[in-house]
Backbone as numpy.savetxt, mean C-alpha at the origin, in Angstrom:
# Nx Ny Nz CAx CAy CAz Cx Cy Cz
6.05 -32.58 -25.04 4.69 -32.64 -24.53 4.27 -31.23 -24.12
3.10 -30.81 -24.55 2.59 -29.49 -24.22 1.43 -29.62 -23.26
1.24 -28.58 -22.48 0.13 -28.58 -21.53 -1.15 -28.14 -22.21
-2.26 -28.64 -21.75 -3.55 -28.20 -22.25 -3.85 -26.82 -21.68
-4.32 -25.95 -22.55 -4.68 -24.61 -22.09 -6.18 -24.45 -22.00
-6.92 -25.47 -22.37 -8.37 -25.39 -22.30 -8.83 -25.54 -20.86
-9.86 -24.82 -20.51 -10.45 -24.89 -19.18 -11.80 -25.58 -19.30
-12.14 -26.32 -18.26 -13.39 -27.07 -18.26 -14.25 -26.65 -17.09
-15.58 -26.70 -17.28 -16.49 -26.40 -16.18 -16.74 -27.65 -15.36
-17.61 -27.57 -14.38 -17.86 -28.69 -13.46 -18.44 -29.91 -14.17
-19.06 -29.72 -15.34 -19.69 -30.83 -16.05 -18.82 -31.38 -17.17
-17.60 -30.88 -17.32 -16.68 -31.40 -18.32 -16.74 -30.68 -19.65
-17.57 -29.67 -19.78 -17.64 -28.91 -21.02 -16.50 -27.91 -21.08
-16.01 -27.68 -22.30 -14.93 -26.72 -22.49 -15.49 -25.31 -22.34
-14.81 -24.50 -21.53 -15.23 -23.11 -21.35 -14.82 -22.29 -22.56
-15.61 -21.33 -22.97 -15.26 -20.52 -24.14 -14.06 -19.62 -23.86
-13.34 -19.31 -24.94 -12.16 -18.45 -24.82 -12.52 -17.03 -24.43
-13.72 -16.59 -24.75 -14.15 -15.23 -24.45 -14.11 -14.98 -22.94
-14.60 -15.92 -22.16 -14.59 -15.75 -20.71 -13.16 -15.67 -20.18
-12.27 -16.45 -20.77 -10.88 -16.43 -20.34 -10.24 -15.08 -20.65
-10.54 -14.51 -21.81 -9.99 -13.21 -22.17 -10.50 -12.12 -21.24
-11.77 -12.17 -20.88 -12.33 -11.18 -19.95 -11.68 -11.30 -18.58
-11.42 -12.53 -18.17 -10.79 -12.76 -16.88 -9.38 -12.19 -16.87
-8.65 -12.38 -17.98 -7.30 -11.85 -18.06 -7.31 -10.33 -18.05
-8.29 -9.72 -18.71 -8.40 -8.26 -18.70 -8.71 -7.75 -17.30
-9.59 -8.46 -16.59 -9.92 -8.07 -15.22 -8.70 -8.22 -14.32
-7.91 -9.26 -14.55 -6.71 -9.47 -13.75 -5.71 -8.35 -14.00
-5.57 -7.95 -15.25 -4.66 -6.86 -15.59 -5.10 -5.56 -14.93
-6.40 -5.27 -14.97 -6.91 -4.07 -14.32 -6.68 -4.13 -12.82
-6.84 -5.31 -12.24 -6.63 -5.47 -10.80 -5.17 -5.22 -10.45
-4.26 -5.70 -11.27 -2.83 -5.49 -11.02 -2.50 -4.00 -11.11
-3.07 -3.32 -12.09 -2.81 -1.89 -12.26 -3.34 -1.11 -11.05
-4.58 -1.40 -10.64 -5.15 -0.70 -9.48 -4.37 -1.00 -8.21
-3.92 -2.23 -8.07 -3.11 -2.59 -6.89 -1.81 -1.80 -6.87
-1.19 -1.69 -8.02 0.07 -0.95 -8.11 -0.14 0.53 -7.80
-1.23 1.11 -8.32 -1.54 2.52 -8.04 -1.79 2.72 -6.54
-2.49 1.79 -5.91 -2.74 1.87 -4.47 -1.46 1.80 -3.67
-0.54 0.93 -4.09 0.73 0.82 -3.38 1.54 2.12 -3.50
1.58 2.70 -4.69 2.30 3.96 -4.88 1.66 5.08 -4.07
0.33 5.12 -4.04 -0.36 6.17 -3.27 -0.06 6.01 -1.78
-0.04 4.78 -1.29 0.26 4.53 0.12 1.67 5.01 0.46
2.66 4.61 -0.34 4.03 4.98 -0.02 4.27 6.48 -0.20
3.56 7.10 -1.14 3.66 8.55 -1.27 3.12 9.24 -0.02
2.01 8.74 0.50 1.45 9.29 1.74 2.42 9.11 2.91
3.06 7.96 2.99 4.04 7.71 4.06 5.19 8.71 3.95
5.68 8.93 2.74 6.80 9.85 2.55 6.39 11.27 2.91
5.19 11.68 2.53 4.71 13.02 2.85 4.59 13.20 4.36
4.03 12.22 5.06 3.86 12.33 6.51 5.21 12.37 7.22
6.12 11.50 6.84 7.44 11.48 7.49 8.20 12.77 7.18
8.10 13.23 5.95 8.79 14.49 5.59 8.23 15.66 6.39
6.92 15.73 6.53 6.31 16.81 7.32 6.76 16.72 8.77
6.87 15.52 9.27 7.32 15.33 10.66 8.75 15.84 10.83
9.60 15.53 9.88 10.99 15.95 9.95 11.12 17.46 9.80
10.34 18.04 8.89 10.46 19.47 8.60 9.86 20.34 9.71
8.68 19.98 10.20 7.94 20.88 11.09 8.12 20.60 12.58
8.70 19.49 12.96 8.87 19.18 14.38 10.34 18.94 14.67
10.79 19.34 15.84 12.21 19.16 16.16 12.56 17.68 16.34
13.81 17.37 16.10 14.26 15.99 16.20 14.26 15.51 17.64
14.55 16.41 18.56 14.62 16.04 19.97 13.79 17.01 20.80
12.62 16.57 21.25 11.80 17.47 22.08 12.50 17.85 23.39
13.39 17.03 23.87 14.08 17.32 25.12 14.99 18.55 24.98
15.41 18.85 23.78 16.31 19.99 23.60 15.59 21.33 23.75
14.28 21.32 23.80 13.52 22.56 23.96 13.49 23.04 25.41
13.80 22.17 26.35 13.70 22.51 27.76 15.09 22.72 28.35
15.24 23.76 29.14 16.57 24.05 29.71 17.00 23.03 30.76
16.02 22.38 31.42 16.39 21.40 32.45 15.38 20.25 32.43
15.70 19.19 33.13 14.80 18.03 33.21 13.53 18.41 33.94
13.63 19.27 34.95 12.46 19.68 35.71 11.46 20.42 34.82
11.93 21.27 33.92 11.06 22.00 33.01 10.37 21.03 32.04
11.07 19.99 31.62 10.49 18.98 30.73 9.40 18.19 31.41
9.61 17.83 32.67 8.61 17.09 33.43 7.39 17.97 33.67
7.63 19.22 34.00 6.52 20.16 34.22 5.68 20.33 32.93
6.32 20.41 31.78 5.61 20.56 30.50 4.83 19.30 30.16
5.37 18.13 30.52 4.70 16.86 30.23 3.47 16.67 31.10
3.54 17.17 32.34 2.41 17.01 33.27 1.28 17.97 32.90
1.61 19.13 32.38 0.58 20.11 32.02 -0.38 19.56 31.10
């Protein structure tokens, strides 16, 4: 037994295949754009985290010789 692949509108008429092909093309374009957006997002995350690691020290507390100097810098 095979499934019907025909689509019907609200009045029971068979929808043309042309509309279905256009819908599939739009879906494909949507998938491609979604994938590009995901890659762009993760690339931005990697760039931001890498810049954070490269340009800022891992431990800000190591810059101060004592706890009092750290508190004074935080209050300023």
